[in-house]
C-alpha positions as CSV (number, residue, x, y, z in Angstrom):
1,X,-10.4,-13.3,-13.7
2,X,-14.1,-12.2,-13.6
3,X,-15.6,-10.8,-16.8
4,X,-17.2,-7.6,-15.7
5,X,-18.1,-6.2,-19.2
6,X,-21.8,-6.6,-18.5
7,X,-21.5,-4.6,-15.3
8,X,-20.2,-1.5,-17.0
9,X,-21.6,-1.8,-20.6
10,X,-24.8,-4.0,-20.4
11,X,-27.2,-4.4,-23.3
12,X,-30.1,-4.2,-20.8
13,X,-30.6,-3.4,-17.2
14,X,-33.3,-4.7,-14.9
15,X,-34.2,-2.6,-11.8
16,X,-35.7,-4.9,-9.2
17,X,-37.9,-2.8,-6.9
18,X,-38.4,-0.1,-9.5
19,X,-41.0,2.5,-8.4
20,X,-42.9,5.5,-9.7
21,X,-42.9,7.1,-6.2
22,X,-40.3,9.8,-5.9
23,X,-37.8,9.3,-3.1
24,X,-37.8,5.6,-3.1
25,X,-34.6,3.8,-3.9
26,X,-36.1,2.0,-6.9
27,X,-37.4,5.3,-8.3
28,X,-33.9,7.0,-8.1
29,X,-32.1,4.1,-9.8
30,X,-34.7,3.9,-12.6
31,X,-34.7,7.7,-13.1
32,X,-30.9,7.7,-13.2
33,X,-30.9,5.1,-16.0
34,X,-33.6,7.2,-17.8
35,X,-31.7,10.5,-17.6
36,X,-28.0,9.6,-17.8
37,X,-28.0,8.9,-21.5
38,X,-28.0,5.1,-21.3
39,X,-28.7,3.6,-24.7
40,X,-29.7,0.1,-23.7
41,X,-33.0,-1.3,-22.6
42,X,-34.3,-0.6,-19.1
43,X,-36.6,-3.2,-17.4
44,X,-38.4,-2.0,-14.3
45,X,-39.3,-5.0,-12.0
46,X,-42.1,-4.6,-9.4
47,X,-44.2,-7.4,-8.1
48,X,-47.2,-5.0,-8.3
49,X,-46.3,-3.9,-11.8
50,X,-49.2,-2.8,-14.0
51,X,-48.2,-0.8,-17.0
52,X,-45.2,1.6,-17.2
53,X,-42.8,2.9,-14.6
54,X,-41.2,6.2,-15.6
55,X,-42.0,5.5,-19.3
56,X,-40.6,1.9,-19.3
57,X,-42.8,-1.2,-19.6
58,X,-42.7,-2.9,-16.2
59,X,-42.7,-6.6,-15.3
60,X,-43.5,-8.5,-12.1
61,X,-40.3,-10.6,-12.3
62,X,-37.1,-10.7,-14.3
63,X,-38.4,-14.1,-15.5
64,X,-41.1,-12.1,-17.4
65,X,-38.6,-10.0,-19.4
66,X,-39.3,-11.1,-23.1
67,X,-35.7,-10.7,-24.3
68,X,-32.4,-12.2,-23.4
69,X,-30.4,-9.0,-23.6
70,X,-30.5,-8.2,-19.8
71,X,-26.8,-8.4,-18.7
72,X,-27.3,-6.5,-15.4
73,X,-29.8,-6.4,-12.6
74,X,-30.0,-3.8,-9.8
75,X,-31.7,-5.1,-6.6
76,X,-33.3,-2.3,-4.6
77,X,-35.7,-4.2,-2.4
78,X,-35.5,-5.1,1.3
79,X,-32.8,-7.6,2.2
80,X,-35.2,-10.3,3.2
81,X,-36.5,-10.5,-0.4
82,X,-33.2,-9.9,-2.2
83,X,-32.0,-13.5,-2.4
84,X,-35.2,-14.8,-4.0
85,X,-34.8,-12.1,-6.7
86,X,-31.1,-13.1,-7.1
87,X,-32.3,-16.7,-7.6
88,X,-34.6,-15.6,-10.4
89,X,-31.7,-13.6,-12.0
90,X,-29.7,-16.8,-12.1
91,X,-32.6,-18.7,-13.7
92,X,-33.0,-15.9,-16.2
93,X,-29.2,-16.1,-17.1
94,X,-28.4,-12.5,-15.8
95,X,-24.7,-12.6,-15.0
96,X,-24.2,-9.3,-13.2
97,X,-26.2,-8.1,-10.2
98,X,-25.8,-5.0,-8.0
99,X,-27.3,-5.4,-4.6
100,X,-27.9,-1.9,-3.2
101,X,-29.8,-3.0,-0.2
102,X,-28.4,-3.0,3.3
103,X,-29.2,-5.4,6.1
104,X,-26.6,-8.1,5.4
105,X,-23.3,-9.0,7.1
106,X,-22.8,-5.5,8.3
107,X,-25.7,-5.9,10.8
108,X,-24.7,-9.4,11.9
109,X,-27.0,-12.2,13.0
110,X,-29.7,-12.9,10.4
111,X,-28.0,-10.4,8.1
112,X,-24.8,-12.6,8.1
113,X,-26.9,-15.7,7.2
114,X,-28.6,-13.8,4.3
115,X,-25.2,-12.8,2.9
116,X,-23.9,-16.4,3.1
117,X,-27.0,-17.5,1.2
118,X,-26.5,-14.7,-1.3
119,X,-22.9,-16.0,-1.9
120,X,-24.2,-19.6,-2.4
121,X,-26.7,-18.4,-5.0
122,X,-24.1,-16.4,-6.8
123,X,-21.8,-19.4,-6.9
124,X,-24.6,-21.7,-8.1
125,X,-25.4,-19.6,-11.1
126,X,-21.9,-18.0,-11.7
127,X,-23.2,-14.5,-11.1
128,X,-21.0,-11.5,-10.5
129,X,-22.5,-9.8,-7.4
130,X,-21.5,-6.3,-6.5
131,X,-22.4,-5.3,-2.9
132,X,-24.6,-5.8,-1.0
133,X,-25.0,-2.5,0.9
134,X,-23.4,-0.4,-1.8
135,X,-24.1,2.7,-3.9
136,X,-23.9,1.0,-7.3
137,X,-21.8,1.6,-10.4
138,X,-21.3,4.5,-12.8
139,X,-19.6,4.5,-16.2
140,X,-19.4,8.0,-17.7
141,X,-18.4,6.7,-21.1
142,X,-21.1,4.1,-21.7
143,X,-22.9,6.2,-20.2
144,X,-24.5,4.2,-17.3
145,X,-25.7,5.3,-13.9
146,X,-26.7,2.1,-12.1
147,X,-26.7,3.7,-8.7
148,X,-28.6,6.0,-6.4
149,X,-26.0,8.8,-6.8
150,X,-27.9,11.9,-7.9
151,X,-25.1,13.3,-10.0
152,X,-23.6,11.8,-13.1
153,X,-19.8,12.6,-13.3
154,X,-18.4,14.0,-16.5
155,X,-16.4,11.6,-18.6
156,X,-12.7,11.4,-17.8
157,X,-9.8,9.0,-17.4
158,X,-9.8,8.5,-13.6
159,X,-11.5,5.3,-12.2
160,X,-12.6,5.4,-8.5
161,X,-13.2,2.3,-6.5
162,X,-14.6,2.7,-3.0
163,X,-15.7,0.5,-0.1
164,X,-17.8,3.4,1.3
165,X,-20.9,4.5,-0.6
166,X,-21.0,7.8,1.4
167,X,-17.5,8.6,0.4
168,X,-18.4,7.9,-3.2
169,X,-21.3,10.3,-3.5
170,X,-19.2,13.0,-1.7
171,X,-16.4,12.6,-4.2
172,X,-18.7,12.6,-7.2
173,X,-20.3,15.9,-5.9
174,X,-16.9,17.4,-5.3
175,X,-15.6,16.4,-8.7
176,X,-18.2,18.5,-10.5
177,X,-17.0,21.8,-8.9
178,X,-13.3,20.8,-9.5
179,X,-13.9,19.9,-13.2
180,X,-12.6,16.3,-12.6
181,X,-13.9,13.6,-14.9
182,X,-14.2,9.8,-14.3
183,X,-14.2,6.8,-16.5
184,X,-15.9,4.5,-13.9
185,X,-17.0,4.8,-10.3
186,X,-17.6,1.6,-8.3
187,X,-19.0,1.2,-4.8
188,X,-18.0,-2.2,-3.4
189,X,-20.1,-2.3,-0.2
190,X,-19.7,-5.6,1.7
191,X,-17.7,-7.3,-1.1
192,X,-19.7,-10.5,-0.8
193,X,-18.4,-11.4,-4.2
194,X,-16.9,-8.7,-6.4
195,X,-13.9,-7.2,-4.6
196,X,-11.5,-4.3,-5.3
197,X,-9.1,-6.9,-6.8
198,X,-11.7,-7.9,-9.4
199,X,-12.6,-4.3,-10.4
200,X,-9.0,-3.1,-10.6
201,X,-8.0,-6.2,-12.6
202,X,-10.8,-5.2,-15.1
203,X,-9.7,-1.6,-15.1
204,X,-6.2,-2.5,-16.0
205,X,-7.3,-3.2,-19.6
206,X,-9.9,-0.4,-19.8
207,X,-8.8,2.0,-22.5
208,X,-10.9,4.8,-20.9
209,X,-8.9,4.6,-17.6
210,X,-5.4,6.0,-17.2
211,X,-5.2,6.1,-13.4
212,X,-7.0,4.0,-10.7
213,X,-7.9,5.5,-7.3
214,X,-9.4,3.6,-4.4
215,X,-10.7,4.0,-0.9
216,X,-10.5,0.8,1.1
217,X,-11.3,-0.3,4.6
218,X,-9.9,-3.8,4.3
219,X,-8.4,-6.2,1.8
220,X,-9.7,-9.8,1.9
221,X,-7.4,-11.8,-0.3
222,X,-3.8,-10.7,0.5
223,X,-1.9,-13.1,-1.8
224,X,-4.1,-12.5,-4.8
225,X,-4.1,-8.8,-4.2
226,X,-0.3,-8.7,-4.4
227,X,-0.2,-10.9,-7.5
228,X,-2.8,-8.9,-9.4
229,X,-1.5,-5.4,-8.4
230,X,2.1,-6.3,-9.5
231,X,0.7,-6.8,-13.0
232,X,-1.7,-3.8,-13.0
233,X,0.8,-1.3,-11.7
234,X,3.0,-2.1,-14.7
235,X,0.2,-0.8,-16.9
236,X,-1.1,2.2,-15.0
237,X,-0.8,3.8,-11.6
238,X,-2.9,2.5,-8.7
239,X,-3.3,4.9,-5.8
240,X,-5.2,3.7,-2.7
241,X,-6.3,5.3,0.5
242,X,-6.5,2.6,3.2
243,X,-8.3,3.5,6.4
244,X,-8.2,1.4,9.6
245,X,-5.3,-0.7,10.9
246,X,-3.5,-3.8,9.8
247,X,-4.6,-7.3,10.8
248,X,-1.1,-8.2,11.8
249,X,-0.9,-9.5,15.3
250,X,0.9,-6.4,16.6
251,X,-1.4,-6.1,19.6
252,X,-0.1,-9.0,21.5
253,X,3.5,-9.6,20.4
254,X,6.5,-10.5,22.6
255,X,9.3,-9.7,20.1
256,X,11.2,-6.5,19.6
257,X,10.0,-6.6,15.9
258,X,6.4,-6.5,17.1
259,X,7.0,-3.7,19.5
260,X,8.6,-1.6,16.7
261,X,5.7,-2.2,14.2
262,X,3.1,0.4,13.8
263,X,-0.6,-0.4,13.1
264,X,-0.3,0.0,9.4
265,X,3.2,-1.4,8.8
266,X,1.8,-4.4,6.9
267,X,-0.2,-2.3,4.4
268,X,2.8,0.0,3.8
269,X,5.0,-3.0,3.2
270,X,2.4,-4.8,1.0
271,X,1.6,-1.7,-1.1
272,X,5.3,-1.0,-1.7
273,X,5.9,-4.6,-2.6
274,X,3.3,-4.6,-5.4
275,X,3.8,-1.1,-6.7
276,X,0.6,0.4,-5.3
277,X,1.0,4.0,-4.1
278,X,-0.5,4.8,-0.8
279,X,-2.3,8.1,-0.2
280,X,-2.5,9.5,3.3
281,X,-5.7,11.5,2.8
282,X,-8.5,12.1,0.4
283,X,-6.8,15.3,-0.7
284,X,-3.6,13.4,-1.5
285,X,-5.6,10.7,-3.3
286,X,-7.2,13.2,-5.7
287,X,-4.2,15.5,-6.1
288,X,-2.2,12.5,-7.3
289,X,-5.1,11.3,-9.4
290,X,-5.4,14.7,-11.0
291,X,-1.7,14.9,-11.8
292,X,-1.6,11.4,-13.3
293,X,-4.7,11.9,-15.3
294,X,-3.5,15.1,-17.0
295,X,0.3,14.8,-17.2
296,X,3.0,12.6,-18.6
297,X,5.6,11.1,-16.3
298,X,8.8,13.0,-15.6
299,X,12.0,11.3,-16.7
300,X,14.0,12.5,-13.7
301,X,14.0,14.6,-10.5
302,X,15.2,18.0,-11.8
303,X,12.6,20.7,-11.4
304,X,12.5,24.3,-12.5
305,X,10.3,26.7,-10.6
306,X,8.9,29.8,-12.3
307,X,7.1,32.3,-10.0
308,X,5.9,35.9,-9.8
309,X,6.3,35.9,-6.0
310,X,9.7,35.3,-4.3
311,X,8.2,33.9,-1.0
312,X,6.3,31.2,-2.9
313,X,9.4,30.2,-4.8
314,X,11.3,29.7,-1.5
315,X,8.4,27.6,-0.1
316,X,8.5,25.5,-3.2
317,X,12.3,25.0,-3.1
318,X,12.0,23.9,0.6
319,X,9.3,21.3,-0.3
320,X,11.4,20.0,-3.2
321,X,14.2,19.3,-0.9
322,X,11.9,17.7,1.7
323,X,10.6,15.3,-0.9
324,X,14.1,14.4,-2.1
325,X,13.6,15.9,-5.5
326,X,16.1,18.3,-7.1
327,X,15.8,22.0,-7.6
328,X,17.6,22.1,-11.0
329,X,20.9,24.1,-11.1
330,X,20.6,26.2,-14.2
331,X,23.6,26.4,-16.5
332,X,25.1,29.7,-17.5
333,X,23.7,29.2,-21.0
334,X,20.2,28.8,-19.7
335,X,20.5,31.9,-17.5
336,X,21.8,33.9,-20.4
337,X,18.7,33.1,-22.4
338,X,16.5,33.9,-19.4
339,X,18.1,37.4,-19.0
340,X,16.8,38.3,-22.5
341,X,13.2,37.8,-21.4
342,X,13.2,38.6,-17.7
343,X,13.5,42.2,-16.3
344,X,16.8,43.0,-14.6
345,X,15.0,43.2,-11.2
346,X,13.9,39.6,-11.6
347,X,16.0,36.4,-10.9
348,X,17.3,34.0,-13.5
349,X,18.4,31.6,-10.8
350,X,16.1,28.7,-9.8
351,X,13.5,29.5,-8.5
352,X,13.1,31.9,-11.5
353,X,11.3,35.1,-10.5
354,X,9.6,36.8,-13.4
355,X,8.2,39.5,-11.1
356,X,4.6,40.4,-10.2
357,X,4.0,42.4,-13.4
358,X,5.1,39.6,-15.8
359,X,3.2,39.5,-19.1
360,X,1.7,36.4,-20.5
361,X,4.4,36.5,-23.2
362,X,7.0,36.6,-20.4
363,X,5.6,33.5,-18.9
364,X,5.5,31.7,-22.2
365,X,9.0,32.5,-23.3
366,X,10.5,31.7,-19.8
367,X,8.7,28.4,-19.8
368,X,9.8,27.5,-23.3
369,X,13.5,28.3,-22.5
370,X,13.3,26.1,-19.4
371,X,11.5,23.1,-21.0
372,X,13.9,23.1,-23.9
373,X,16.8,22.2,-21.7
374,X,17.4,18.4,-21.6
375,X,18.5,18.5,-17.9
376,X,15.2,19.9,-16.7
377,X,12.6,17.2,-16.2
378,X,9.5,19.2,-15.1
379,X,8.4,22.6,-14.2
380,X,6.2,24.3,-11.5
381,X,4.7,27.6,-12.4
382,X,3.4,29.7,-9.5
383,X,1.4,32.9,-9.5
384,X,-0.1,35.2,-6.9
385,X,-2.9,37.5,-8.0
386,X,-1.2,40.9,-8.5
387,X,-3.0,43.9,-9.9
388,X,-1.4,43.5,-13.4
389,X,-1.7,39.7,-13.6
390,X,-3.8,38.5,-16.6
391,X,-5.1,35.0,-15.6
392,X,-6.8,33.8,-18.8
393,X,-4.0,35.1,-21.0
394,X,-1.3,33.5,-18.8
395,X,-3.2,30.2,-18.9
396,X,-3.3,30.3,-22.7
397,X,0.4,31.2,-22.8
398,X,1.2,28.2,-20.6
399,X,-0.8,25.9,-22.8
400,X,1.1,27.2,-25.9
401,X,4.4,26.4,-24.3
402,X,3.3,23.1,-23.0
403,X,2.2,21.9,-26.4
404,X,5.8,22.2,-27.7
405,X,7.3,19.9,-25.1
406,X,6.5,16.5,-23.6
407,X,7.3,17.4,-20.0
408,X,5.1,17.6,-16.9
409,X,4.0,21.1,-15.8
410,X,2.2,21.8,-12.5
411,X,0.6,25.2,-12.1
412,X,0.1,26.7,-8.6
413,X,-2.4,29.6,-8.6
414,X,-2.4,30.9,-5.0
415,X,-5.8,32.4,-4.8
416,X,-9.5,32.0,-5.5
417,X,-11.8,33.9,-7.8
418,X,-8.9,35.6,-9.7
419,X,-7.9,32.2,-11.2
420,X,-11.2,30.6,-12.1
421,X,-10.9,31.4,-15.8
422,X,-7.2,30.4,-16.0
423,X,-7.8,27.2,-14.1
424,X,-10.6,26.3,-16.5
425,X,-8.3,26.9,-19.5
426,X,-5.5,24.8,-18.0
427,X,-7.6,21.9,-16.9
428,X,-9.3,21.7,-20.3
429,X,-5.8,21.4,-21.8
430,X,-4.6,18.7,-19.3
431,X,-2.4,20.8,-17.1
432,X,-2.9,20.1,-13.4
433,X,-3.6,23.1,-11.2
434,X,-3.2,23.5,-7.4
435,X,-3.7,26.2,-4.8
436,X,-0.5,25.6,-2.8
437,X,3.1,24.8,-3.9
438,X,3.5,22.0,-1.4
439,X,0.7,20.1,-3.1
440,X,2.2,20.4,-6.6
441,X,5.6,19.2,-5.3
442,X,4.0,16.2,-3.7
443,X,2.2,15.4,-7.0
444,X,5.5,15.5,-8.8
445,X,7.0,13.3,-6.2
446,X,4.2,10.7,-6.6
447,X,4.8,10.7,-10.4
448,X,8.6,10.3,-9.9
449,X,7.9,7.4,-7.5
450,X,5.7,5.7,-10.0
451,X,8.4,6.1,-12.7
452,X,10.7,4.2,-10.4
453,X,8.1,1.5,-9.7
454,X,7.9,0.7,-13.4
455,X,11.7,0.3,-13.6
456,X,12.1,-1.9,-10.5
457,X,13.2,-5.5,-10.8
458,X,10.5,-8.1,-10.1
459,X,12.8,-11.1,-9.6
460,X,12.6,-12.7,-6.1
461,X,15.9,-12.7,-4.2
462,X,15.0,-15.8,-2.1
463,X,13.9,-18.4,-4.6
464,X,17.2,-20.1,-5.3
465,X,19.2,-20.0,-2.0
466,X,21.7,-22.9,-1.5
467,X,22.6,-24.7,1.7
468,X,19.0,-25.1,3.0
469,X,17.8,-28.3,4.7
470,X,14.1,-27.8,4.9
471,X,13.5,-31.4,6.1
472,X,15.7,-30.9,9.1
473,X,14.0,-27.7,10.1
474,X,10.6,-29.4,9.7
475,X,11.6,-32.2,12.1
476,X,12.5,-29.6,14.8
477,X,9.4,-27.5,14.4
478,X,7.1,-30.5,14.3
479,X,8.8,-31.8,17.5
480,X,8.1,-28.5,19.2
481,X,4.5,-28.5,18.1
482,X,4.0,-32.1,19.3
483,X,5.3,-31.2,22.7
484,X,2.5,-28.6,23.0
485,X,4.9,-25.6,23.1
486,X,4.2,-22.4,21.1
487,X,7.9,-21.2,21.2
488,X,11.3,-22.7,20.5
489,X,14.0,-22.5,23.1
490,X,17.3,-21.1,22.0
491,X,19.0,-24.4,21.1
492,X,16.0,-25.4,19.0
493,X,15.9,-22.1,17.2
494,X,19.7,-22.4,16.6
495,X,19.2,-25.8,14.9
496,X,16.4,-24.3,12.7
497,X,18.7,-21.4,11.8
498,X,21.6,-23.7,11.1
499,X,19.3,-25.8,8.8
500,X,18.6,-22.7,6.7
501,X,22.3,-21.6,6.5
502,X,21.9,-18.7,8.9
503,X,25.2,-18.0,10.6
504,X,24.6,-18.2,14.4
505,X,26.5,-18.6,17.6
506,X,26.4,-22.4,18.6
507,X,24.1,-23.2,21.5
508,X,23.5,-26.5,23.2
509,X,20.9,-27.6,25.8
510,X,22.2,-29.2,29.0
511,X,20.1,-30.8,31.6
512,X,22.9,-31.4,34.1
513,X,25.9,-29.4,35.2
514,X,28.2,-32.2,33.8
515,X,26.5,-31.9,30.3
516,X,26.9,-28.1,30.5
517,X,30.6,-28.4,31.3
518,X,31.2,-30.8,28.5
519,X,29.4,-28.6,26.0
520,X,31.4,-25.6,27.1
521,X,34.7,-27.6,26.7
522,X,33.6,-28.7,23.2
523,X,32.8,-25.2,22.0
524,X,35.7,-23.5,23.8
525,X,35.6,-20.6,26.2
526,X,34.3,-18.1,26.9
527,X,30.7,-19.2,27.0
528,X,27.3,-17.8,28.0
529,X,24.7,-19.7,30.1
530,X,20.9,-19.1,29.8
531,X,18.0,-20.6,31.5
532,X,16.1,-22.7,28.9
533,X,12.3,-22.2,29.0
534,X,9.8,-20.9,26.5
535,X,7.7,-19.7,29.5
536,X,10.3,-17.4,31.1
537,X,10.5,-14.3,28.8
538,X,12.7,-11.9,30.7
539,X,15.6,-14.2,31.6
540,X,18.0,-11.5,32.6
541,X,15.6,-10.1,35.2
542,X,15.8,-13.3,37.3
543,X,19.6,-13.8,36.9
544,X,18.9,-16.5,34.3
545,X,21.8,-15.3,32.0
546,X,25.5,-15.4,32.9
547,X,28.1,-14.2,30.5
548,X,31.9,-14.4,30.0
549,X,32.4,-17.8,31.7
550,X,35.9,-19.1,31.2
551,X,36.2,-22.5,33.0
552,X,34.4,-25.8,33.4
553,X,34.3,-25.2,37.2
554,X,32.6,-21.9,36.7
555,X,30.1,-23.4,34.2
556,X,29.0,-26.1,36.7
557,X,28.7,-23.5,39.5
558,X,26.7,-21.1,37.4
559,X,24.5,-23.9,36.1
560,X,23.3,-24.7,39.6
561,X,22.9,-21.0,40.4
562,X,20.7,-20.4,37.4
563,X,18.4,-23.3,38.1
564,X,18.0,-22.2,41.7
565,X,17.1,-18.7,40.7
566,X,14.6,-19.8,38.1
567,X,12.9,-22.1,40.6
568,X,12.8,-19.2,43.2
569,X,11.4,-16.7,40.7
570,X,9.0,-19.2,38.9
571,X,8.2,-22.1,41.3
572,X,5.4,-23.2,39.0
573,X,7.7,-23.6,35.9
574,X,9.9,-26.5,35.2
575,X,12.8,-25.3,32.9
576,X,14.1,-27.5,30.1
577,X,17.6,-27.0,31.5
578,X,20.4,-24.5,30.8
579,X,21.7,-23.6,27.4
580,X,25.4,-23.2,26.8
581,X,26.2,-20.7,24.0
582,X,29.6,-19.8,22.5
583,X,30.3,-16.2,23.5
584,X,31.1,-14.3,20.2
585,X,33.4,-11.3,19.8
586,X,31.6,-8.0,19.8
587,X,30.3,-6.7,16.5
588,X,28.0,-4.0,15.1
589,X,24.6,-5.0,16.4
590,X,21.6,-5.2,14.1
591,X,18.1,-6.7,14.4
592,X,16.4,-9.0,11.9
593,X,12.9,-10.0,12.7
594,X,9.5,-11.1,11.3
595,X,5.9,-10.7,12.1
596,X,3.3,-12.6,10.1
597,X,0.4,-10.6,8.8
598,X,-3.0,-12.4,8.5
599,X,-3.4,-11.2,4.9
600,X,0.1,-10.7,3.4
601,X,2.3,-13.2,5.2
602,X,5.8,-12.5,6.6
603,X,6.8,-8.9,7.1
604,X,10.5,-8.7,7.6
605,X,12.0,-6.0,9.8
606,X,15.6,-4.8,9.8
607,X,17.3,-2.1,11.9
608,X,19.4,-1.1,14.8
609,X,19.9,-4.0,17.3
610,X,21.0,-4.3,20.9
611,X,19.6,-3.2,24.2
612,X,18.4,0.2,22.9
613,X,16.4,-1.2,20.0
614,X,13.0,0.0,21.3
615,X,14.4,3.4,22.4
616,X,16.0,4.2,19.1
617,X,13.3,2.6,16.8
618,X,15.5,2.5,13.7
619,X,13.8,-0.2,11.7
620,X,12.4,-0.7,8.2
621,X,9.8,-3.3,7.1
622,X,9.5,-5.1,3.8
623,X,7.1,-7.8,2.7
624,X,8.7,-11.2,2.5
625,X,6.8,-12.5,-0.5
626,X,8.6,-11.7,-3.7
627,X,11.2,-9.6,-2.0
628,X,13.9,-8.5,-4.5
629,X,17.6,-7.7,-4.1
630,X,16.8,-4.1,-4.8
631,X,14.2,-4.1,-2.0
632,X,16.7,-5.6,0.5
633,X,19.3,-2.9,-0.5
634,X,16.7,-0.2,0.1
635,X,15.7,-1.8,3.4
636,X,19.2,-1.7,4.8
637,X,20.0,1.8,3.4
638,X,16.9,3.3,4.8
639,X,18.2,2.8,8.4
640,X,20.6,4.8,10.4
641,X,22.6,1.7,11.3
642,X,23.5,1.3,7.7
643,X,26.0,4.2,8.1
644,X,27.6,2.2,11.0
645,X,27.8,-0.9,8.8
646,X,29.6,1.1,6.1
647,X,32.2,2.2,8.7
648,X,31.8,5.3,10.8
649,X,34.6,7.6,12.0
650,X,37.4,5.3,11.2
651,X,35.7,2.0,12.1
652,X,36.2,-0.8,9.6
653,X,33.2,-1.5,7.4
654,X,31.1,-4.6,8.1
655,X,30.3,-7.4,5.7
656,X,27.0,-6.1,4.4
657,X,26.7,-9.0,1.9
658,X,26.6,-11.3,5.0
659,X,23.8,-9.2,6.4
660,X,21.8,-9.4,3.1
661,X,22.3,-13.2,3.1
662,X,20.9,-13.5,6.6
663,X,17.9,-11.3,5.6
664,X,17.3,-13.6,2.6
665,X,17.5,-16.8,4.6
666,X,15.2,-15.5,7.4
667,X,12.7,-14.5,4.7
668,X,12.9,-17.9,3.0
669,X,12.4,-19.7,6.4
670,X,9.3,-17.7,7.3
671,X,7.8,-18.2,3.8
672,X,8.4,-21.9,4.0
673,X,6.9,-22.3,7.5
674,X,3.5,-20.4,7.8
675,X,3.2,-21.7,11.4
676,X,6.1,-19.3,12.4
677,X,4.1,-16.4,13.9
678,X,7.1,-14.3,15.1
679,X,10.8,-14.5,14.6
680,X,13.3,-12.2,16.3
681,X,17.1,-12.2,16.1
682,X,18.6,-9.5,18.3
683,X,21.4,-8.9,18.1
684,X,23.1,-10.1,14.9
685,X,26.8,-9.3,15.3
686,X,28.2,-8.0,12.1
687,X,31.9,-8.2,11.4
688,X,34.4,-7.2,8.7
689,X,33.9,-10.7,7.4
690,X,30.6,-12.6,8.1
691,X,28.0,-12.2,10.8
692,X,26.6,-14.2,13.7
693,X,23.1,-14.4,15.1
694,X,23.1,-14.4,18.9
695,X,19.6,-14.4,20.4
696,X,17.1,-16.2,18.2
697,X,13.4,-16.2,19.2
698,X,10.9,-18.2,17.2
699,X,7.2,-18.2,18.2
700,X,4.6,-20.6,16.6
């Protein structure tokens, strides 16, 4: 773990490229340090230095700084000179450097070489380098503005980490008008050294940070990301907005699993695996951040809605149902209490309508009655700007009620200027405010999801499986690789599955019709014959699959037919032979598959199987690494086919434990063999007792 203390709370800061000329990057950074309230020493560095720069004694090099208290240097000179300055920082013993300058790997060519050299220097001197090509860092509590952002955010408990400098300055500017405060703001730039993982790991133990937000365009160390985030998300929420698409090889896949995978399925699976919450937009990111920064977590899903507008209450109720939360059903006792404070024309049912002319006292008493009930976990208070509404007084009344109970309250003030004063009162007292009810409900949903994240089991379900012969599977896979093939034929895939205890229909490779007949006799009829070739993908299209064969004579006849059709369709391909497979009784069809992501490893897919798999698209993906029994249960239950497995309209239920076992063993196999690029089993037949994998495809 990197020690980034000196990055955020340095004793002294050197600005390399400091300038007295307004508008220059070195001027802005030096002036920010001068005006932000920073208490440490500032050392302007300029090769032409002669006297002071913005009131600070200036030096020609960091080597000329007369003290050893400089923990941070900010490089604001052209990229071609930056590495020489970084070398001097190393010689001076400065352990944290922010490189603001662009012109590195993002431009390619010579820029890439410069960045590689920068990394070598950082490693040589053990320097933490932020950037290059970044905005810099801000710590509102130190305070420190080591950036070229023109505005210093107000102190708060939200940390924001961003790969985009432009996004960072936009968010800082926006936060001022919204009254949102930050603990730290970090622009990552090219991430030549310091990454989002390093910063978030540091923020996990920062007592000024309660919620971590991030905007990322890519994640470089997938395995470490998962490991660190699992620890951090147990301490505080991490909410990330990830732009761009996954690095999974979903562009050129041949399996059903690949065809069903969306561009971002790997990040969705990875974030869920380690407890990171994924925002879908900047609005979502900061709505969630605001809620987490100001409110305690709910202890359940039951929500009470208090409104002065019936239409708004209905919209809120609809959204609560959409988000799978619960509009609390009020007891007779609760409604009796409410009738004493709400006019007869109002409604004591949930949503609770206090009417458009409700007084501040009416809001306060209604809220107190609701929050006092143990079965209500949170409340949404909504108001429209009626002529008799008293915004500031209502805000103060809500604060009074809130202070008596330790439950989340979201306030929806549907309007603009009318609510400026009230929103200010509420925000100052840590009550989140929103303009629309849907946003408030989504914020509560996010908080409920995080409550569940903290409670989830972390124990892997695939670490101690019995009946696995890894050595046997290794022999088969190595043999395939030595032959120059990039895919296993069915009989090879069957042997690998068998080595990992995956129940599958027996399949044998035959190179002559006599071998095929003997294999069919041994496994008993009926059997299926398939052309054996890793180069012929659509075997059925060329008549390369024959089913329901019931005699040796028929086997030998079909063997010759299949070989002949394959040669006719693909005269340039020499098949390995014909595979004979035991024809299994029909069962409920499911798909189990895997795609390997470049960053996060195996992503396991489960869903509806059979010939309509791509049409129906009923599949759920989970990250293989560290998958838990709870995650496997969720994966199965999230699909429509799970209802069929449970028994539908009189059908007998299937052996779901056998399905779970197959999922675990496929996961273990793909974790053990990184060279497996894709795996697809479609279908797996599920029975009342047990299951059987039929068509197994493994691509290396």
